[in-house]
N, C-alpha and C positions, 0 to 999 in steps of 0.2 A: 305198437308204434306210438310214439309221442304225438299228441295233438300239436300241429304246427302253431295254432293260435287259439286263444280263448276269447270269445266275443266280449267286448266292453259294453255292458248293458246299463242303461240309464232308467231308473225306476222312480216314478213320482211318489213321494211320501205323503203328499196331500191328496185330497179327493175322496170320493165316496167308495164304498166297498172295502172288503177285507184286504189286508196286505198281500195275501197269496193271490187274490184275483188281480191286484194291480201289477204284481210281478208277471202273472200270466199275460196280462194285456200288453205289458211292455215288450214281451217276447213276440207276441202276435204282431205288434207294430213293426218290430225289426224284420220279421218275415215279410210283411207286406211292403216294406220299404225296399226289400231286396238285399239287405245286409246279411240276412240269414237265408241261404238257399236250400232247396230240397237236398237232403242227405247230410247237411252240415251237423256237426256234433255240438251239443250244448255243454256248458260247464257241469261238472259233477255237483250233486246237491250240497256236499260239504263245502266245496270251493265257492259256489255261488252264495251260500249262506254266510260264509266268512267275508266275502267281498261286499255283500250288502248289509253286513252286521245285523243279521236276523237269525231266528231259530231255524235249524235245518228242517224241522217239520213244516215250517211255512213254505219253504222251497219245494219240498216233496208234494205238498198239497197243490202248489202252482203247477208242477209238472203233471200231476194226476188230472188236473182240470184241462190242461193242454192236450193230454192224451185222449181224454173223454171227448173233446171237441174235434179230434182228428188232426191237430196241428203237429203233433210229435209222435214218435214211436220209441219204445224203450226195450233195450236188450239187456237182460240182467248182467251179462258178462262184459258187454262193450260200452254201454251207456245209453244216453238219450239223444235222439237225432230228430231233425226236422223231417217230417213225413215225406217220403219220396212221391207220394201221390199229389203233392202240391207242386204244380208246374213252376219252373223258375220264371220270375218276372224280369223282363229285359228293361233295364233302366238306362236312359241316355240323358246326359247333360244337355241343356239347351244349346243350340248352335250359336256360334258367335262369328261375325264376319271379321276375319283377320285382316290386318293391314297388308298391302302389297309388299312382298319381301324385297329387300334391297339386294341388288346384284352388282358384281363388279368390284375390282380392287380399288382401294382409296389411298394406298401408299402411307397409311398411318403406322406409326411406330408401335410395336407390341412389346410390352415389358415382360421380363422373365417371370416364371411362377414365384409365388411367395416363398421365402425361407427355403432356398434351394441349397442346402449345405452339403459338404462331402458326406458320402454314405457312412453311416455308423457313428457320426459325431454326436456326442451327448450334449444336449442343450435344451433350453426351453423351446417350445413351438407354439403354434396358434390353437392347439387343442386337438392333436392327433392321438389316435389310440396307440397302445403298445404293441408293436409287431410281434413281440415274443409271445403274446397271448393268442395269436391266430391259431385256430384249430386246424393245423396243417394236415393231420391224418384224416380228419373228416372231409376236408376240402379235396384231398387227393382221391379219396374214395368217391366223392361226389363227381369229380372230373372224369373218373373212369366210367361211372354210371352215365354221365352226360354224354361222353363219347359214344358209348354203345347206343344210347337212346337217339342221338343225332343220326347215327348211321341207320338205325332201324326205321326212323321216321323220315329218312331221306332229307335231312336238313343240312347236309354238309355242302350243298351248293349255294347258289344265290337265293336269298329269301326276302322276307318283308323287312324293309329298312326300319320299321317301327319296333322290331324285335320279334322273337319267336312267340307264337301264341301261348304255349305253356307258361312262359315266364310272365307275360302280361296278365294271364289269368291268375297266377300265384300272387303277383303284386296287387292286383285288384282285390283279391280276397284278404290279403294282409292288411291293406289300407282300410277296407270296409270293416274288418273285425276289430282292429286295434286303434284306428284313428278316426272312426266315425264318418269316413267318406261313403259316398253312395255312387261308386264308379264301376265301369266295365272295361274289358280289354280294349274296346274301340276308343276309349278315352285316355289310353296310356301309350307313351312312346318310350322305349328303352334307349338310353344314351350311354356313352362311354364316360360315366361320372357326371357330377353335377355341373362342372364347368362347361362341358359340351351342351348340357341342357340349357344353361343360361345364354350361351352363344346363339343357339338356334332359336330360342324364344325371342331374343333381341332382333335377330334377322327377320323373323316372321311378324313381329308386332310393330316394329319401329320403322317409319320412313324418315328420310333425312330431315333434320331440324325438329323432329318431334321432341317434346319435353318429357323427360323421365325424372321422377323424384327419387332421391335417396335420402336417408337420414344423414345428418352432418358427420357422423362417424359410421362407417359401413364397411362392407366386404370389398376390398379393392378390385379383385378380378371380376366381380359383377359389374362394377362401374366400367371397367375396360371393355367388357362384352358389349355394353350398350353404346359406348363411345365408338367402337368399331362399326356399329350399325348406323352411325351418323346421328345419334341422339344428342340433344342439348341436355346437359345435366344440371339439375338444381337441387339444393339441399333444404330439407326440413329440419327444424331444430329438434334436439333431443331433450326430454325431461328425465328425471330419475326413474320413471316408469316406462320409458320408451318414446316413440315418436310423438311430437307435439302436434296433435290433430287440429288444434285451432290454427296453428301456423300452416299446416297442410291445406286446410279449408281456405285460408286467405290466399295462398298461392293459386289454388284452383279457381278462385273468383277473378283472378287477374290474368291467368295464363291457361291455355288449353293443355291439359296434362294427358298424355297418352298412357303412361304406366307409372306405378309406384312399386319399388323393390323393397321388400321387408324380410326380416328374419324374426318373426314374432315369438317363436318358441323359446329362443335364447338370443337376444339381440346381439348381433355381431358388430363390434367386439365387446360390448359392455356386459353381456350375459343376462340382462334383465328380461323378464317375461312380460309380454303385453297383456294387460288385464282384460277381463271380460267386457267391462263397460267400453273400453277403448276399441275392442274388437267390433262391438256392435256399431259404434260410431263410424269406424273405418268402412264397414260394409255399406252403411248409409251414404257416406261420401262417395264411394265408388259408384253406387247406383245413381246418385244425384248428378255427378260430374262425368260419368261415363268412362272412367279410367280403368285399366286392367291392373290388378294386384298380382305381382310376381312374388309368390311366397316360397322362400327357401327354408325348408325344414331340415337343416343339415345334421342335427343330432337329437332327433325326437326321443330316442330310446333312453337317453341319459338324463332323467329328471330324478332327483334324489329325495327331496323333502316332501313331495306329494306326487300324485299321479300326473302324468303329462296332460296338459290341456289339449283338447282336440284342435287340429289346425283350422285356420280360417276356411280352408277348402271343404271342411266337413259340412258346412251349411251354405254352399255356393249354389243357390237356386237360380241365379241369373247368368251363370257361365262367365263370370268376370275375373276368375282366379286361375292363374297358371301355377300349379303346385310342383315343386322340385324336391326330390329326395334322392338318396343314394345308399349304397351298402358300404361306403368307404369308412365311416366311423364305426360301423358294426363289425366289419371284418378287417379290411385292409385298404388303404388308399391305392395300392397297386392292383387291386381287383376292380377293374374299371367298369362298374355297372351302376348307372343311375337311371332316373326316369323322370318324365314330365307327365302330369295329369292335367287335362283340360278339355274344353269342348272338342267334339270329334273333328270339326273342320280345321281347327287350329292344330290338332294332333296330326291330321293328314298332311298339312303343310310342313310341319316340323319333320315328319317322316321324309317328305320330298327333299328337304334341306340336307338331312342326314344322307340320303341317297346320293346327293351331289358331292358331299365332302368326305364321306366315309363308306358309302354304299350300304353297309349293314354292320351289325355287331358280330360277335363270336358265338355261334349257336352252342358250342360245347360248354363255354363258360356260362352262358345263359341257362342251359339245362342243368349244369352243376348247381347253380343258385336255386333252381326249382327243387332239386333233390334235397338241398340243405333246408329249404323252407318246409317242404311237404313231409320230410322225415321228422321234423321237430328239432333237428340239430341246431338250427339257427336260433330258435327261441331259447334253447338250453344254453347256448353260448352267450346270448345277450344277458341272461340271468346271472351267469357266472361272472362276466366282466363288469356288469353293473355293480355287483358287491365289491369287487376289487377296486374299481374306480371311486366308489363312494368312500372307502377307507383311505385311498390316496388323497382324495379331496380334503378330508379331515386332517390328515398328516401335513399336507401342504399348507393349509391355513395355520396350523400350529407353528410350523417352521417359519413361515413368513412373519407371524406375530413376534416370535422369539428373536429372530435375527434382524428384521427390518421394521418392526413395529414403531420404532423411534423416528422413522423417516417416511415410510410409505403407508398409504391407507387403502383399504379395500372392503367391500362387503362380501360375505360368504355367498358364492353363487348357489342357487337352489338346484341348478342342473348345468349340464354342459361339461366340457373337459378342459376349461381354462378359467383363470382369474383375470379380472381387470384391476390392475394395480396403479394407483395414482401417486405421482411424485411431486415434490415442491416445484413451484413455478420456475425456479432458477435451475432446475436440472436439465442438462443437455444429454438427451438419450443417445444421440449419435456418438458423442464422445464416450459415453458410458459403454456402448457396445464395442467401440474401438478398444477400450481398455480390457474388454472381455475377449478380444481376439477375433472379432467379426460379428456378423448378424446372429443375434441370439433370440430375438422375440419380435413381435409385431408392435409397432409404436402407434400412438395416437396420430402423429403426423402422417404416417403411411395410410391410415384409415380415414383421413379427413377429406370431406368434400367442402371446399370453401375456405373459411377463415382458419388461421393457425390455432389448433386446440391447445389446451393445457397438457403438460407432459404426463403420459400414462402409457402402460404397456400391457399387452395381453400375454399372460404367462401360462402356457399349457403345462398340465401336471400329469396327465394320464399315461404318458409314455415313459415316465420316470419311476424307477423302483425306489425304495427307501434310501439306499446309498447314493444313487444318482441325484435324488431330490436334495439331500443334505449338501452334496458337493456343489450343485449348481447355485443353490441359494447362498451358500457361503462365498462362492466366487462373485456373485452379484453384490453381496455386502462389502467385500474387499474392494471391488471396483468403485462402488459408491464412496467408500472412505478415502480411496486414493484420489478421487476427484475433489473431495472436500479438502484434502491436504495439498492440492495443487500438483499432483503427479499425473 
């Protein structure tokens, strides 16, 4: 069986002692933190040596030291594992008092979902995966296994609105192993995708007229979720590296801020990654002014130029971050499974909200996801599509430069499944889309909070093969030229 996840270990290169002892100490710290539990498998010596850029013998010596101390056991055929004699340490995030939830209809108008085109229409999007790459055979087998498991475990009736225990356990392990979190099933609530997660977070955190900060360009459905909860929306400026934290601090000094919504992994829509120094300052501001950070990590797996940065939630010692993720970008948007990670009292209240609007999720689907995770199929699928999307990113950049380089500008995104393309100030993107025959992409105007922004568009590339990519970019070029010629 494939290992579902390989732990992402951080080893200090400085300090006293040999490198092998520092590696051993790093693994001990991961066990003590609870990220590695009794029975968990460690990376193979060759794999860990490659990842750490050290000699394999150094890793072997580290494992031998861990074995001598009783931290691990080694099976010559199966590998190295955390010793089962080490009891699992229960780790809980600090409790946080959630705001009283808002109840009752408000009669607000709700906009339709973004880019809702006719099925099968080839166009740009805002960064969706290619549905043709979905591992349908593996998913079908996982559903069959999930149905049998749900019946065997008597999960086909009403259950926990937070989600099935097996899926929350698998998500906790996935996040702890690959994203540096230190969470438990009690700190996780399963949702029907990330949009439901944002909606119930808003309902639980925000009272009417609470101020919520968004970046001046942001994810429109997230804004709508908080507006429906009665929030006052304010905008923080953007810099080329992400949110302007000096501006955010100035807002906080003059206004009591309840929450700040961010997409620090790949800023939506501009794709930039929030740098480490800014992340540290953001945590300091959250602690100083007492606001909650809603971190939407919508496409963590797709970082191409370097390893993905750990989320803000990986170092949330004060319980001030509500972390949102989903399987939509990994598998399919139609597979409605997302999750929220946060303090246990907030998660309990979110579960209550889900019980009120949806009662619970689909245990068969949830156990099918468990099967994909635990069998290693999900990790193998991610590795496969990661390579495909990286090639498409390169091809898309080349085609944009060749066909639109005389007009549009962009920076090559280091990750994510879309480009942020800027057009001359005189460009009317509404008319441009009309010449293309209808909505084709997400524009800066649609993503704006506050002042009218300069014309730009988020062009998704991952759902287009080579032929479709060429056709859509050429169509965009012709539409631009027709506009310049007055047609």
